[in-house]
ZAROLO-141708 format. One line per field, with one value per residue (C-alpha): residue number from 1; residue in one letter; x negated, y negated, z. Coordinates in Angstrom, 1 decimal, m for minus. Each point is the difference from the previous one (the first is absolute). Example, Ala and Ser with C-alpha at 12.3 -4.5 7.8 and 13.67 -1.06 7.14 Angstrom:
! ZAROLO-141708
n [1, 2] .
res [A, S] .
east [m12.3, m1.4] .
north [4.5, m3.4] .
up [7.8, m0.7] .
! end
This chain:
! ZAROLO-141708
n [1, 2, 3, 4, 5, 6, 7, 8, 9, 10, 11, 12, 13, 14, 15, 16, 17, 18, 19, 20, 21, 22, 23, 24, 25, 26, 27, 28, 29, 30, 31, 32, 33, 34, 35, 36, 37, 38, 39, 40, 41, 42, 43, 44, 45, 46, 47, 48, 49, 50, 51, 52, 53, 54, 55, 56, 57, 58, 59, 60, 61, 62, 63, 64, 65, 66, 67, 68, 69, 70, 71, 72, 73, 74, 75, 76, 77, 78, 79, 80, 81, 82, 83, 84, 85, 86, 87, 88, 89, 90, 91, 92, 93, 94, 95, 96, 97, 98, 99, 100, 101, 102, 103, 104, 105, 106, 107, 108, 109, 110, 111, 112, 113, 114, 115, 116, 117, 118, 119, 120, 121, 122, 123, 124, 125, 126, 127, 128, 129, 130, 131, 132, 133, 134, 135, 136, 137, 138, 139, 140, 141, 142, 143, 144, 145, 146, 147, 148, 149, 150, 151, 152, 153, 154, 155, 156, 157, 158, 159, 160, 161, 162, 163, 164, 165, 166, 167, 168, 169, 170, 171, 172, 173, 174, 175, 176, 177, 178, 179, 180, 181, 182, 183, 184, 185, 186, 187, 188, 189, 190, 191, 192, 193, 194, 195, 196, 197, 198, 199, 200, 201, 202, 203, 204, 205, 206, 207, 208, 209, 210, 211, 212, 213, 214, 215, 216, 217, 218, 219, 220, 221, 222, 223, 224, 225, 226, 227, 228, 229, 230, 231, 232, 233, 234, 235, 236, 237, 238, 239, 240, 241, 242, 243, 244, 245, 246, 247, 248, 249, 250, 251, 252, 253, 254, 255, 256, 257, 258, 259, 260, 261, 262, 263, 264, 265, 266, 267, 268, 269, 270, 271, 272, 273, 274, 275, 276, 277, 278, 279, 280, 281, 282, 283, 284, 285, 286, 287, 288, 289, 290, 291, 292, 293, 294, 295, 296, 297, 298, 299, 300, 301, 302, 303, 304, 305, 306, 307, 308, 309, 310, 311, 312, 313, 314, 315, 316, 317, 318, 319, 320, 321, 322, 323, 324, 325, 326, 327, 328, 329, 330, 331, 332, 333, 334, 335, 336, 337, 338, 339, 340, 341, 342, 343, 344, 345, 346, 347, 348, 349, 350, 351, 352, 353, 354, 355, 356, 357, 358, 359, 360, 361, 362, 363, 364, 365, 366, 367, 368, 369, 370, 371, 372, 373, 374, 375, 376, 377, 378, 379, 380, 381, 382, 383, 384, 385, 386, 387, 388, 389, 390, 391, 392, 393, 394, 395, 396, 397, 398, 399, 400, 401, 402, 403, 404, 405, 406, 407, 408, 409, 410, 411, 412, 413, 414, 415, 416, 417, 418, 419, 420, 421, 422, 423, 424, 425, 426, 427, 428, 429, 430, 431, 432, 433, 434, 435, 436, 437, 438, 439, 440, 441, 442, 443, 444, 445, 446, 447, 448, 449, 450, 451, 452, 453, 454, 455, 456, 457, 458, 459, 460, 461, 462, 463, 464, 465, 466, 467, 468, 469, 470, 471, 472, 473, 474, 475, 476, 477, 478, 479, 480, 481, 482, 483, 484, 485, 486] .
res [M, T, R, P, S, T, F, V, R, F, A, C, C, R, N, T, L, V, K, A, S, I, L, A, S, V, F, A, V, A, I, L, F, S, V, I, S, V, C, G, Q, Q, R, I, L, A, I, T, G, A, T, V, I, D, P, V, T, G, K, G, T, D, Q, T, T, I, L, I, S, G, G, K, I, V, K, V, G, K, D, R, S, I, K, P, P, R, N, A, V, V, Y, K, A, D, G, K, F, V, I, P, G, L, W, D, M, H, V, H, A, F, N, N, F, S, P, S, R, S, G, T, D, N, K, D, S, Y, F, P, L, F, L, A, N, G, V, T, G, I, R, D, M, A, S, D, S, E, D, R, K, L, A, G, K, W, R, S, E, M, N, S, G, G, P, G, P, R, V, E, V, G, S, N, I, I, D, G, D, P, P, F, L, P, G, P, V, A, I, K, D, P, N, E, A, R, A, A, V, R, R, M, K, A, D, G, A, Q, Y, I, K, I, Y, W, M, L, S, P, A, T, F, D, A, I, A, D, E, A, K, K, V, G, I, P, I, V, G, H, V, P, F, S, M, S, A, F, A, A, S, N, R, G, L, K, S, I, E, H, L, T, G, T, L, E, T, C, S, S, K, E, D, E, L, R, A, K, E, W, T, P, E, V, D, K, E, M, K, A, T, F, D, M, Q, K, C, R, R, L, F, S, T, F, K, R, N, G, T, F, S, V, P, T, A, V, L, H, R, G, M, L, L, Y, D, D, Y, G, F, R, T, R, P, A, L, E, Y, I, S, A, T, E, V, A, E, W, E, A, S, P, Q, L, V, R, G, P, D, L, A, D, R, Q, R, D, F, E, L, L, L, R, V, V, G, A, M, H, E, E, G, A, P, L, L, A, G, T, D, N, N, N, P, F, V, V, P, G, F, D, L, H, D, E, L, E, I, F, V, R, A, G, L, T, P, T, E, A, L, R, T, A, T, W, N, P, A, V, F, F, G, K, T, K, E, F, G, T, V, A, A, G, K, A, A, D, L, V, I, L, T, A, D, P, R, L, D, I, R, N, T, R, K, I, D, A, V, V, S, N, A, V, L, F, D, R, K, E, L, D, K, M, L, A, K, A, K, S, S, P, R, K] .
east [m75.8, 1.7, 3.2, 2.4, 0.3, 2.8, 1.4, 0.9, m0.8, 3.4, 1.4, m1.5, m0.6, 3.3, 0.4, 0.3, 3.1, 3.2, 1.7, 3.4, 2.6, 2.0, 2.6, 1.6, 3.4, m0.6, 0.9, 3.4, 0.7, m1.0, 2.1, 3.1, m0.6, 0.0, 2.8, m0.5, m0.9, 2.5, m0.7, m1.0, 0.7, m2.3, 1.3, m1.0, m0.8, 0.2, m1.5, 1.4, m0.6, m3.5, m3.2, m2.7, m3.4, m3.2, m2.8, m2.6, 1.0, 2.0, 2.8, 3.7, 2.7, 3.5, 3.4, m1.5, 1.6, m1.9, 1.4, m1.2, 0.6, m1.8, m2.4, m1.2, 0.6, 1.5, 0.6, m0.7, 1.4, 2.1, 3.5, 1.5, m1.8, 0.7, 3.5, m0.1, 1.7, 3.5, m1.1, m2.9, m0.1, m0.5, m2.0, 0.5, m3.3, 0.9, m2.3, m2.3, m3.5, m1.3, m3.6, m1.6, 0.1, m2.9, m2.9, m1.9, m3.4, m1.4, 2.3, m0.4, 3.3, m1.0, m2.1, 0.7, m2.1, 2.6, 0.7, 3.6, 0.6, m1.0, 2.3, 3.1, 0.2, m0.6, 2.7, 2.8, m2.0, m3.1, 1.1, 3.2, m2.1, m2.0, 3.1, 1.8, m2.9, m0.2, m3.0, 0.7, m3.5, m2.8, m3.6, m0.9, m3.6, m0.6, 1.7, m0.7, 1.2, 3.3, 0.6, m0.5, 2.5, 2.5, m0.5, 0.6, 3.3, 0.9, m0.8, 2.3, 2.8, m0.6, 0.1, 3.4, 1.3, m0.9, m1.5, m3.6, m2.2, m2.4, m3.1, m3.4, m2.3, m3.7, m2.6, m0.9, m2.5, m3.5, m2.8, m3.6, m1.1, 0.5, 3.0, 0.8, 3.1, 1.5, 2.2, m1.6, m1.6, m3.7, m2.4, m3.6, m1.4, 0.9, 1.1, 2.5, 1.2, 0.7, 1.8, 2.2, 1.0, 0.9, 1.9, 2.0, 0.8, 1.3, 2.1, 1.8, m2.0, 0.4, m3.1, m2.9, m0.4, m3.5, m1.2, m2.9, m2.6, m0.7, m3.6, m0.7, m0.6, 3.3, 1.8, m1.5, 1.0, 3.6, 0.2, m1.4, 2.2, 3.1, m0.7, m0.4, 3.4, 1.7, 0.9, m1.3, m1.7, 1.2, m0.7, m2.7, m3.4, m2.5, m2.5, m2.8, 0.7, 1.1, 3.3, m1.9, m1.2, 3.4, 1.7, m2.7, 0.0, 3.8, 2.0, 3.4, 1.5, m1.6, 2.2, 0.0, m2.8, m2.5, m3.5, 0.9, m1.3, m3.2, m0.6, 0.8, m2.6, m3.3, m1.7, 1.8, m2.9, m1.3, 3.3, 0.9, m3.1, 1.2, 2.4, 3.2, 0.3, 2.1, m3.1, m0.6, 3.6, m0.3, m3.2, 1.7, 2.7, m2.4, m2.0, 3.1, m1.0, 3.0, m2.1, m1.1, 3.5, 1.2, m2.6, 1.4, 3.6, m1.1, m1.4, 3.3, 1.7, m2.4, 0.3, 3.8, m0.6, 3.2, 0.0, 2.7, m0.6, 2.7, 0.0, 3.0, m2.0, m2.9, 2.5, 1.6, m3.3, m1.8, 2.9, 2.5, 0.1, 0.4, 2.4, 3.2, m0.1, 2.4, 2.7, 0.0, 3.5, m1.5, m0.9, 3.7, m0.9, m2.9, 0.5, m1.3, m2.1, m1.7, m0.6, m1.6, m2.2, m1.0, m0.9, m2.2, m1.9, m3.8, m0.3, 2.0, m2.2, 1.0, m1.5, m1.2, m1.6, 3.2, m1.6, m2.7, 2.7, 1.9, m3.1, m0.5, 3.5, m0.6, m3.1, 2.1, 2.3, m3.0, m1.2, 3.4, 0.3, m3.5, 0.8, 3.0, m1.8, m2.7, 2.7, m0.6, 3.2, 2.0, 2.5, 2.5, m0.2, 0.6, m1.6, 3.4, 0.1, m2.9, 0.8, 1.9, 1.2, 3.7, 1.1, 1.3, 0.2, m3.8, m0.4, 1.8, m2.4, m2.9, 1.3, 0.4, m3.6, m1.1, 1.7, m1.6, m3.3, 0.6, 2.1, 3.1, 3.3, 0.0, m3.6, 0.8, 3.0, m2.2, m2.1, 3.0, 1.5, m2.1, m3.4, 1.0, 1.2, m3.4, m1.8, 1.9, m0.2, 3.8, 0.9, 2.4, 1.8, 0.4, m1.3, 2.4, 3.7, 0.2, 1.7, m1.5, m1.4, 1.1, 3.2, m1.6, 1.1, 0.6, 2.8, m0.7, 2.2, m2.8, m2.9, m3.2, m2.1, 1.0, m0.7, m1.4, 2.1, 2.9, m1.0, 1.7, 3.3, 1.2, 3.5, m0.5, m2.6, 0.0, m2.2, m0.1, 3.2, 1.8, 1.3, 0.3, 1.9, m0.5, 2.7, m1.8, m3.4, 1.3, 1.3, m3.5, m1.4, 2.6, m0.7, m3.7, 0.5, 2.0, m2.5, m0.6, m3.6, 1.1] .
north [m39.2, m1.5, m1.0, 2.0, m0.7, m2.2, 3.3, 1.0, m2.7, m1.5, 3.3, m0.6, m3.7, m0.8, m2.7, 1.0, 2.1, m1.2, 2.7, 1.0, 1.4, 2.4, 1.0, 3.4, m1.7, 0.4, 3.6, m0.9, m2.3, 2.7, 2.6, m2.2, 0.4, 3.8, 1.8, 3.2, m1.1, 1.3, m0.7, 3.1, 2.3, 1.8, m0.3, 1.9, m2.0, 1.8, m1.6, 1.9, 0.1, m1.6, 0.6, 0.5, m1.1, 1.6, m2.6, 2.7, 2.0, m2.7, 2.5, m0.9, 2.4, m1.1, 0.7, 0.3, m0.4, m1.2, 0.7, m2.3, 0.3, m1.1, m2.2, 2.9, 1.5, 3.3, 1.5, m0.8, 2.0, 0.1, m1.4, 3.4, 1.7, m2.6, m0.9, m3.0, 0.6, m1.3, m2.7, m1.2, m3.5, 0.5, m2.4, 0.8, m0.6, 1.4, m1.4, m1.5, 0.8, 0.7, m0.6, 0.1, m3.2, m2.3, m1.0, m3.3, 1.1, m3.4, m2.3, m2.5, 0.6, m1.8, m2.9, m2.9, m2.3, m2.6, m2.1, m0.4, 3.7, 0.0, 1.0, 1.9, m1.1, 3.5, 1.9, m0.4, 0.0, 2.0, 3.6, m0.4, m1.2, 3.2, 2.3, m1.9, 0.8, 3.7, m0.4, 2.4, 0.1, m2.4, 0.3, m3.0, m1.1, m2.2, 1.1, m1.0, 1.7, m2.0, 0.9, 3.7, m0.1, m1.8, 2.6, 2.7, m1.6, 0.0, 3.7, 0.6, m1.9, 2.2, 3.1, m1.2, m0.1, m3.5, m0.8, m0.9, m0.8, 2.3, m1.8, 1.6, m2.1, m0.1, m1.7, m3.6, m0.9, 0.9, m2.1, m0.9, m2.7, m2.7, 1.1, m1.3, m1.7, m0.8, 2.7, 3.4, 2.0, m0.9, 2.9, m0.5, 3.5, 3.7, 0.5, m2.8, 1.5, 3.4, m1.5, m2.1, 3.0, 2.0, m3.0, m0.5, 3.7, 0.1, m3.0, 1.6, m1.0, 2.5, m1.2, m2.3, m3.1, m1.4, m3.3, m1.7, m0.6, 3.4, 1.3, 3.5, 1.2, m1.3, 1.4, 3.4, m0.1, m0.9, 2.7, 2.6, m0.9, m0.2, 3.5, 1.2, m1.4, 1.1, m3.3, m1.5, m3.3, m2.4, m3.5, m2.1, 1.2, m1.8, m2.4, 2.1, 3.1, 1.1, 1.5, 3.3, m0.1, m1.0, 2.9, 2.5, m1.0, 0.3, m3.0, 1.5, m2.9, m3.1, m3.1, m2.6, 1.7, m1.5, 1.0, 1.4, m2.6, m0.5, 3.8, 0.1, m2.6, 1.2, m2.5, 1.0, m0.1, m3.3, m1.7, 1.5, m1.7, m3.4, m2.5, m0.1, m2.9, m0.4, 0.7, 3.3, 0.9, m0.6, 2.1, 2.8, 0.2, m0.5, 3.0, 2.2, 3.6, 2.2, 3.2, m0.8, m0.8, 3.3, 1.8, m1.9, 1.0, 3.6, m0.3, m1.4, 3.0, 2.5, m1.7, m0.6, m3.8, m1.8, m3.5, m2.6, m2.7, m2.5, m1.2, m2.2, m2.1, m0.3, m1.0, m2.7, m1.5, 0.2, m0.7, m2.1, m2.5, 2.6, 2.7, m2.0, 0.1, m2.9, 1.7, 3.3, 0.9, 1.5, m3.6, m0.4, 1.9, m2.3, m3.4, m3.1, m0.8, 3.4, m0.3, m3.4, 1.6, 2.7, m2.6, m1.8, 3.2, m0.5, 3.4, m1.0, m0.1, m2.6, m2.5, m0.1, 3.5, 1.9, 2.1, 1.1, 0.9, 2.0, 1.9, 0.7, 1.5, 2.0, 1.4, 1.0, 1.9, 1.8, 0.9, 1.4, 1.9, 1.5, 1.1, 1.8, 1.6, 1.4, 1.4, m2.5, m0.1, m3.3, m1.5, m2.7, m2.9, m3.7, m1.7, m1.4, m3.1, m1.5, m2.8, 0.9, 3.3, 0.5, 2.9, 3.0, m1.7, 0.0, 3.7, 0.5, m2.6, 2.0, 3.2, m1.9, m1.2, 3.6, 0.9, m2.9, 1.4, 3.3, 2.2, 1.6, m1.1, 3.3, m0.4, m3.5, 1.2, 2.6, m2.7, m1.2, 3.4, 3.1, m1.6, m1.7, 3.3, 1.5, m2.9, 0.4, 3.8, 0.2, 1.7, 2.2, m3.1, m2.2, m0.7, 2.2, 0.8, 3.3, 1.8, m0.8, m3.4, m3.4, m1.3, m3.0, m0.3, m2.5, 0.6, m1.7, m0.7, 0.7, 2.4, m1.4, 2.5, m1.8, m3.5, m0.8, m3.1, 2.3, 0.3, m3.4, 1.3, 1.1, 1.4, 1.0, 0.6, 2.6, m0.8, 2.5, 1.5, m3.4, m0.8, m3.5, m0.3, m2.8, m2.1, 0.3, m0.6, m3.2, m1.0, 0.5, m2.2, m2.7, 0.0, m0.3, m2.8, m1.9, 0.7, m2.8, m0.2, m1.4] .
up [m41.7, 3.0, m1.8, m2.2, m3.6, m1.4, m1.3, 3.6, 2.4, 0.2, 1.2, 3.3, 0.5, 1.6, 2.5, 3.6, m0.1, 1.7, 2.0, m1.3, 2.3, m2.2, 2.4, 0.1, m0.5, m3.7, 0.5, 1.6, m3.0, m2.5, 1.7, m0.5, m3.7, 0.1, m1.7, 1.9, 3.6, 2.5, 3.7, 1.9, m2.9, m2.4, m3.5, m3.2, m3.1, m3.4, m3.1, m3.0, m3.7, 0.1, m1.9, 2.7, m1.1, 1.4, m0.1, 0.3, m3.1, m1.8, m0.5, 0.4, 1.2, m1.1, 1.4, 3.5, 3.4, 3.0, 3.5, 2.8, 3.8, 3.1, m1.8, m2.2, m3.4, 0.8, m3.4, m3.7, m2.8, m3.1, 0.3, m0.8, 2.9, 2.7, 1.2, 2.4, 3.3, 0.5, 2.4, m2.2, m1.5, m3.7, m2.1, m3.7, m1.9, m3.4, m2.6, 2.6, 1.1, 3.6, 1.0, 3.5, 2.0, m0.9, 2.2, 0.1, 1.3, 0.8, 2.0, 2.9, 1.7, 3.2, m1.3, m2.3, m2.2, 0.0, 3.2, m1.1, 0.5, 3.7, 2.8, m0.9, m3.6, m1.4, 1.9, m2.5, m3.3, 0.2, 0.4, m2.1, m2.9, 0.2, 0.2, m2.7, m2.3, 1.0, 2.2, 2.9, 1.5, 0.6, 1.3, 2.2, m0.3, 3.1, 3.2, 3.6, 3.1, 0.1, m3.7, 0.7, 2.8, m2.2, m2.7, 2.6, 0.8, m3.7, m0.2, 3.0, m1.8, m3.1, 2.2, 1.2, m3.6, m1.1, m3.4, m0.8, m1.5, 1.8, 1.3, 0.3, 2.2, 0.4, 2.3, 0.5, m2.7, 1.1, m1.3, 0.9, 2.3, m1.0, m2.1, m3.5, 1.2, 3.5, 1.4, m0.5, 2.9, m0.3, 0.5, 1.0, 0.0, m0.6, 3.6, m0.2, m3.3, 1.4, 3.0, m2.3, m2.0, 3.1, 1.4, m3.2, m0.4, 3.6, m0.6, m3.0, m3.0, m2.8, m1.8, 0.5, m2.2, m0.5, m1.5, m1.8, 2.6, 1.4, 0.0, m1.3, 3.5, 1.3, m3.0, 0.6, 3.6, m0.9, m2.6, 2.3, 2.9, m2.2, m1.3, 3.6, 1.0, m3.2, m1.8, m3.3, m0.5, m2.7, m1.0, m1.7, m1.2, 2.3, m1.6, 1.4, m2.1, m3.5, m0.8, m0.6, 3.6, 1.4, m1.7, 0.8, 3.6, 0.5, m1.1, m0.8, m1.9, m1.5, m0.1, m2.8, m1.9, 2.5, m0.7, m3.4, m2.3, 2.0, m0.1, m3.7, m0.9, m1.5, 2.3, 3.1, 2.4, m1.3, 0.2, 3.4, 1.5, m1.2, 1.6, m2.0, m2.5, m3.1, m2.0, 1.9, m0.6, m3.7, m0.2, 1.9, m2.6, m2.9, 1.2, 0.5, m0.9, m0.9, 0.1, 3.5, 0.9, m1.3, 2.2, 2.9, m0.7, m0.4, 3.5, 1.2, m1.5, 1.6, 3.4, m0.1, 0.3, m1.0, m1.5, 0.5, m2.6, 1.1, m3.6, 0.5, 2.5, m2.4, m2.7, 2.2, 1.0, m3.3, m2.4, 2.0, m2.9, m2.7, 0.8, 0.7, 3.7, 0.4, m2.1, 1.9, 1.2, 3.1, 1.2, 0.9, 3.2, 0.9, 1.4, m1.8, 3.1, m0.2, m3.8, 0.7, 2.6, m2.5, m2.6, 2.5, 0.8, m0.2, m1.5, m3.1, m3.1, m2.5, m2.4, m3.6, 0.0, m0.8, m2.6, 2.5, 2.5, m2.5, m0.8, 3.7, 0.3, m3.2, 1.7, 3.0, m2.4, m1.5, 3.4, 1.1, m3.3, 0.4, 3.6, m1.2, m2.9, 2.3, 2.4, 2.9, 2.0, m0.1, 2.4, m0.8, 2.4, m0.2, 3.0, 0.8, 2.2, m1.9, m2.5, m3.3, 1.3, 0.4, 2.3, m2.0, m3.4, m0.5, 0.6, m3.3, m1.6, 1.4, m1.7, m3.3, 0.2, 0.6, m3.3, m1.7, 1.2, m1.6, 2.3, m1.3, 1.8, 1.9, 1.1, 1.2, 1.9, 1.7, 1.5, 2.0, 0.9, 0.0, 0.5, 3.2, 1.4, m1.0, 1.7, 3.3, m0.2, 0.1, m3.3, 1.9, 1.3, m3.1, m3.5, m2.0, 0.2, 1.7, 2.9, 3.4, m1.0, 1.2, m1.6, m1.7, m3.6, m2.8, m2.5, m3.3, m3.0, m2.5, m0.3, 1.4, m1.9, m3.2, 1.2, 3.4, 0.1, 0.6, 3.6, 0.4, m1.3, 3.5, 0.4, 3.7, 2.6, 2.7, 3.0, 2.9, m1.3, 0.0, m3.5, m1.3, m3.3, m2.5, 1.8, 3.3, m1.5, m1.5, 3.4, 1.4, m2.7, 0.5, 3.7, m0.6, m2.4, 2.6, 2.8, 2.5, m1.1, m3.4] .
! end
C-alpha cells in the first residue's frame, strides 16, 4: 500500500510547511507576567496547603508545602513539617490540587500549515496559549538546523530564569527518495541513512524522525546508527513494513497510529501490496482483527514502543461537521483567516457519509482502548499547527478522548506527565512533583482524578519556577486574543 488509510493519512499530508519565526521575545513578554521574578536575585516560592497528586500511583497527599528555588523543586512535605523561609513568596493553595506540568508530545513549533501564520505571527500567541493551559513542555516533530539553534537559545533563556515551555527537538524528517512530501531529507541507501543520523545528532537532534517511504534496509540502517549514537527513532511506520516489524526493529514512538490499522487487518499482506483506494481502505477496516491488534500491542509493551494517537487531529478531520467545531470557545484565539484556511484543507473529510466517519472514529477509540488494556504505553500529543488543533486547549481534549477510550482520569493524566518523562529517560527531572525535579507545575481548583475535565480548571501555572496566577494567565490569553495575526 503506497498511501496511508483515511484513518491516518491526513496526519501527514500537510501542504509544504511555512516556516514560522517564533522569536525568543516571547520569553521577555512572559517574564513580565511573573509574580516572583526579581532581576538578578534568586527567590524562593512556597506553595502551601495543596493536595499533591502523583500521576503514577494516583495518590494525593493533602496539606502539602512545595518549596521552589533556582528552577527546581527543593522540598515537598506536609505543611506542619516545612516552614517557608522568611523571604519566600507564599502562594496559598488550600483546597487546590497540584499536578506536574503537562507535555504535548506531538507539536510543530517551527512550522505552520496556514500561510496566515507565517513570519512572526506566533511570537505573542503560541507559547502563551500553551502556558495558559498548563502545558510546560512540548516535543517538536519536524526541526531543521535553524530550528535546533533557536531551541538552544530558548533553553539558554530558561537557564537564565525565564519560563517555558520546555522544547525538545529532533531531526529533520528523514524519508525515502522520492519522499512522500516535499521537505524531508531524502535518503537513497543505507550509507546515506547512517550519515544523516550522525549529522542530525551532531547538530543537536535529540531523536530521529522517520517517514513513510523508507525501505526496510534504510530503516534498519537508521535504527542501527541511532542506537550507536544513543538517540531514539520516532515517526511513521513506513509503508514497506508492518507495525510489528517497526516496533521489533527499534521505532520508539509511532505517531498518529500509522501502520496500525493495516497491521491489524487479517488481510494485511494482500492489502499492503495494493495501491490505496477508498475501496481498499474500506476493506482494511472491514477486516480489522482485534486479536491480531492485541498481539501487536503486546509487542509494543514488550519493546517499549510508545503510541501517540493525536486523536484530536483525527476528530477534527473526520468529524468537523459533527462535534461543534465552530462553537468551540478556543477558536477565539484563532483568526478567521486561519479558520478559513483550515476549512479549505484538502485533508478535511466531509460529505454525506457522516455515519461511516463516526464509525471510523469509534474504531480509533477501540484501538486506543485496546492499546491501554494490553499495556502499550501512550503519549498525549495533538499535532499542533495542523488544522483544527488549537495550542494548549486541545491537549485537554486529547486527555478527554483517552478517558472516552477507556482510560481512567489518572491514567490519562499519566500520558501527559509521567509517560513523557519515561520516553525521554528523564524521570529524575520531571513527571512527578518531587524534590530535585523541574519546577513545572499546574495548580487546579478541582481534582482531575475525579473528572479529567478538571485539568482545565487552572488556578495557576509554574513554569521553570516562574509562577503565573489566574490573573496573569488571563492576561496571557487576552494578549493572544489580540495578537496582530488576528
